[in-house]
N, C-alpha and C positions, 0 to 999 in steps of 0.2 A: 179409593182416590189414588190416582196415579202420580207419584213423585210430585206432590204439590209444590214444594220449595223449588225444585228445578223448573217446573212449568211456569211458576210465577217469575223466576229469573229470566226465562226466555220472553215471556209476554212483556215483562218491563223492558227488555232489550228492544222489542219491536216498537214500544211506545217511544223509546229513546230515538229510534230511527225516525219515527214520525216527527218527533220534536226537532231534531237536529237537521234533517234533510230538506233540501229545497226540491219539491217534487216536480217531476216533468209532467206536463200536459201537452204533448205534442200530437197533433192529428193533422193529416194533410188531406185536403179536399181537392182531388186531382181530376177536374173535368178536363175537357179537351183544352180549354183556354184558361180557366179560372183555378187559382189555388189560394188557400188561406191556411197559415201555419201559426198556431198560437202556442208559444213556448214559455211555460211558467217557470221552468228552471232558470232560464236566462232573463225572464221577465221582458220578453221581446216578442214582437209580432212581425210576421213577413206576409205580404199579400201581392198577388198579381191578378187583378179582377177587371173584367171588361163587360160592362153592360148588364150587371146582375141586379135584379130587383132587391129592394130592402128586405122584404120578409124572408125569402130563402137564405139570404146572407145572415140574418139574425138567428135563423134556425141553426145554421152551421156554427155560429158563435156559441150558442147555447149548448150544442152538443160537445164542443171542444172544451169549453170552460166549466160547464156544470152550473153556470149562473142561471137564475131566474130572471127572464127578460120581459118587461112589459112595454107595449107600444101604444101610443095614441092611434086610434083606428084609422084616422084620416091621413096620418103621416105617410108620405111617399118619397121615394128617392131611387134612382137608378145609379148604381155604384160603378165607377170606372176609376180605379187607383192602382198604383204600383209603388211599393216601398219595401224596405228591408230593415228588420231588426229595430223597430220603433218600440218605445215603451208602451204598455196597454192604453194609457190615456191619450197619448199622441196618435196611436193607431186608430182608436175609436173616433177622434177628431177627423182624421182623414176618411174613414169609412162612412161617417154619418154626414159629413159636409155641413150644411147649414141647419141640420136638425140639432136640437139640444139633447143632452143626456146627463143623468145623475146616477152615481153609484152609491149604494147603500150597503155597508159592511154589516153582516149579521154575526152575532157572537155564537149562536147555536144553530146556524143553518147557512145555506149557500148565499153568496153575494147576490144582490139584486141590482139590475141595470134598468133604468127607465129612459125611454127614448120618445121625444115629443116635439111638436112644432110650436104648441102654445103654452101649455103648463104641465108640470109633472103630474098633477092630479088628473089630467086628461089621459095619461098613459095607462089604460085600464085592460087592454087586451094582452093576454100572456102568450108568449111565444113557446110553441112545443119544439123541443130539440129535433133536428132533422134526423129521421130514422136511418140507421145504417143498414144497407142491404147485404145479405150474405153473398160472398163471392161465388161465381159460377164454378162448377167443378173444372179443375185444370188437370191435364195429364201430359205426359211426355208424348210428342207427336209420333205417330206410327209405331207405337209399341203396345204390347199386351204382356201381362204377367199371368201365368197359369200354374196351377198345382195338379199334379197328375196322381192317379190312383196307383197303388203299389203294383209293380210289375209292368207298367205301361212303357211304351218306347217313345221318348220325346222326339227323336229324330223322325220317326215315322209320322207322329202327330204334326210336327212342324211342316214336313213335306206335303202333308195333305192340304195345307192351307197356304202353301207358297211362302213360308216364313223362314227367317234365318234365326238360329239360336245364338244370341249374343251374350248370354250369361246363364250360368246354371248352378244350381246347389242340389246335387243328387241326394244328399243326406236328408234335406227338407222336402225333397220332391217338388221344388219350385223352379221355374224357368222363365226367362225373359226373351220374348220374340220380337223381331223387327220386321216391318213390312215396307214395301216401296212407296205407298202413299196412304192417305187417310181413308179412301174408299175401300182399298183391300184390307185395311186394318178392321173397318167396321164390319165388312163382310166376314172376315175370319172370326171376329167376336161372336156373331150370331151362329156361325157354324160350330164352333168349339163349345158353345154353351149346350149343344146337343150331342157332343161326342162322349160315348160312354167311358173313354179312358180319362177324361178330364174331371177332376173333383171341383175345381172352381177356375174362372178365367175372368179377367177384368183389364181395364186400362191401367197403365203405370202412372197412378195419380201423384200429384205434386202437393207438397206441404207449402204453406206461406213462407216467404223469406223472413229470417229473423229481424227484429227491430234492432238497428245499430245503436251502439253506445254514443254518448255525446261528451265532449270534453268539458271539464269543469275548471273555472279559474280558481275558485275557492271551495275546496272539499269541506263539507260539513262533518265528516267523520274521518278518523284516521284509517290507515291500512289495517288489514286483519292481523291480529296477533295470536298465533296458535302454534304449539309445538307437537310434533309427531311423537307418540309414545311408542317406542319400538318394542316394548315388552308385551303389548296386547294386539298387535297388528294381525295375528293369526287367530285371535279369539273370535268365535262366531258372534259374540255380543257386540264386536266392533266391525260392522258390515263394510262391504265394498259398494260404493255408489256407482252404478253405470250411468255415464253422462252420454246420452245419445244426442249428438249436437254436431257442430262444426269441428275443425281442428282446434287444438288448444295450444296456447303459447306458454312460455315460462311464467310462473307466478312469483318469481324471485327465490332467493336462496332458502328463506324460511318456509315457504309454502310448497315449493316443488317436491319435497319428500312425500307430500300427500298424494301426488299424481303417480299412477302406475304407467308403464309403458303404453303409449296410445295405440289404438287399433284403427285401421282405416279400411272400411269395407267398400268405399266408393270406386276404388281402382284409379282415382285420379289424385294428383298432388293438390294439397290445399294451398293455394297461393297466398291466402291472407294471413297464414301463421307467421310469415316473415315480415309482415307489416308492422309499423310502429303503432298502429291502431288496434285496440283489442278485439279479437274475434268474440262471437257470441258465446262459444264454449268457455273461453277465458273468463268472460264476465260471469257465466253461470257457476263455473267451478269456484271462483272466489266467493260468490254469494252463498253457496253451499257451506264453504268453510266459515263464512261470517256467522251463519246461523249456529254452526257447531261451537264456535268460539264464544257465543253468548251463554253457553252451558258449562264450559270447562276451558281451562287454559291449555290443556293437552288432550290429545285423543289418538286412538289407533285406527280411526277410520280412514279408508283410502278411496280415491276416486279413480275410476277406470274410463278414460276418455275414448269414445268411439265415434269416429268421424263418418257421418253419413251424407255429407254434403260434397266433399272434394272441392273442386274448383267451381261448382255451380252455386247459384244464388238460392235455389230451392232444393229440398231433399225429396226423393221419390219414395213411394210405398216399397219398392224393391229394396232400396238401400236401407230404409228404416227397419224392414223386417229382418234383413241380414244383420243390421246393427243390434237389434234386440237379442237376437240368437247369440252374437258374438259376446255381448255383455254377460249374458247368462252363463255361456261356456267359460268366460273369464272369471266367474266366481261372484258376480254382482248379485246381491240380494235386495237392493233398492235400485230402481231405474228412475232417473230424471229425464223426462221427455218434454223439454221446454219448446215444443213445436205443436202445431195444430193444422188441420186441413178440414175441407168442408165435406169430404166424401169418405164414407166408410169403406174399408177394404177387407174382404173376407179372408184374403191370404194373410194380411198383417194380423187380423183378429185371431186367426188360429194360432199364430206364433205367440202372440201376447197371452192367449188363454193357456197355452202350455207353460209359459213362464209363470203365470199366476198359480197354476196347479202345483208347481214346485215350491211355493211359499214366497215367491218374489213379490215385493211391494212396488207398485208403479204409480208415480205422480206425473200428471200430464196438464199442460196448459190449456185453459178454456178458450183462449183467443182474444183478439183485440179489435172487434168490429165495431160496436157491441150489438149483439143480438141475443135472443134467448133460444135460438135453434142449436141442436147438438153440433159439436166439433169433435173431430177424431184425432188421436185415440182416446181423448179425455172422456168421451161419452160411453166407452165400452164398459160392459159389466165387469166389476172388479178393479177397474182403474180409478184412482182418486183424482177427480177433476178439480183444479185450483184456479180461482180468479183472483183479481187484484183489488186491493184497497188503495183509494187516493188519499185517505185520511182515516183516522180511527172510526170505525163503524160506518164508513161510507164506501160504496163501490167506486172505483175509478170511472171517469166518464167514458173511457175507451173500453172498459172491460165487459166480456161476455158474461151472461148470467143465464138462469134457467134451472129446471129441476134436476139436471145432470150434474150440476156444480155442487161440490160437497164441502169446500172450505175457502176462505178468502184470507190472503196474507199481504203484506206491503208490496206494492207494485213498483217500487223503485229501489235500486241498489247502487251504492257508490263502490266503485272497484278501482284498482290501481294497475297500471302497466308501466314499469319502471318507476319514475318519480312523479308521473302524470296521473291525475285523478280523472275519472269518467263516471257518468251516471247512465245506467240503463233502465228502461221503463217497460212495463207490460206484464201480462200474466206469465211471461217467462221467468223473470226474477222471483215473482210470487211463488212459482212452482219450485224454483231452486231453494227458496227459503223453507218451503214445506219439506223437501227431501232432506235438507240439512237438519231441520228440527227433528224429524223422525229418526234419521241416523244417529244424531247426537243423543237423543233420549234412549235409543237402544244401548248406546255405548255407556250411558250413565246408569240405567236401571235394568237392562237386559230382560225387559218384559216382552210378552208376545206382541207381535205386530198388530194383531187385531185390537188389542187394548191400546196401543199407542195411537193408532189411527182413529179409534173411537173418541179418545180424549181430545185429539187435535181437532176433530170436527166440532167438539164442544167448546174448545178454547178459541177456535178461529172460525166462527159462524159466518155464513154468507148473509150480508145485509139485503134488505128489500131495495129494489130500484125504485 
């Protein structure tokens, strides 16, 4: 049994998080004209809907809230409303118009909503939540990334397909090519796949933009309290966590000592780090430290921030690959990858597999769609895929699931920038909790990573959807 008292302390800490926190349930349905945002954190709803039938609207509500919704089969309504930040009851009145509704609060299950024209007893047909479709693969326009075989000449290869080499890493043997238009890019891809000097070639795929934090008027938990133990920072039992993310801001005088000098592989200035609003990496770093603080009041664990976004909204496989290598080169033995994409990258895979072969432990976000199809790098062999809980024992309504997912942790985290509190939601903070929990237990017990990960999978199982 692995460190039962320490594990119990952490699990109790997560239960306390669930008890104290006001969970975010934000999901945006962004059709060309219609949108519905159900924000459980602020207990408010915003809608801009024009001519939407009742049934798909309620499917959307069911998906966002997790409610079980029952409708009178003959009830009909075409919804055209626009409002902002209404309480749920008022929002339902606006959305349902002259239809009646009743809410039933369940003590051991999801809330139930009954929608009817005549009587509640007539609301017998259950709504199925609207299925979320995986996003189509996205990539940087007119770019390819390729890996060459040893001894191959990148300049000759690029010239053969009329490309410009815009970035290179000769040590890794990977290169970024740019073309004049989409047609020449596609033609070159087909040609390079048959080139004997090319090990692999692909589009420069994009990862989904991170979910932004939301400001809180009343924070349910205080700032993280943790002191850096200077005596153990070089101890291999107190790992470095590589944070593959955006740029990171100051965490304040108490927590800044946990941050190592940041690395930026994007080649671009991260404009958001000077903002008064927290970056995604700032939120993840503080979440990692919050998980560690639930195990001890001091720690020698450090965080190595690696910026793979720069000034862009989305990270590319090129930057993420360089970021993984930079983190490993910087001494990281745990990688937090609170990012996800829909397309597997052979080039990124090879670099991740090299890191795993060195004993590096990698936690990656399962994604926020929600679907059961694999997301990457979470679904790669050896990478621990983390999804999000919306309440103890319940998957969050937005969280991805599927056979590749290995553990589930809280999907909301309260963080502070200056004196202002924010909350961030998604499988990103769940992954940061996992990374912090693993690193923290390494610091407490100094046990093998395989034993720590195995116990975490038992302690934080994935509920059935």
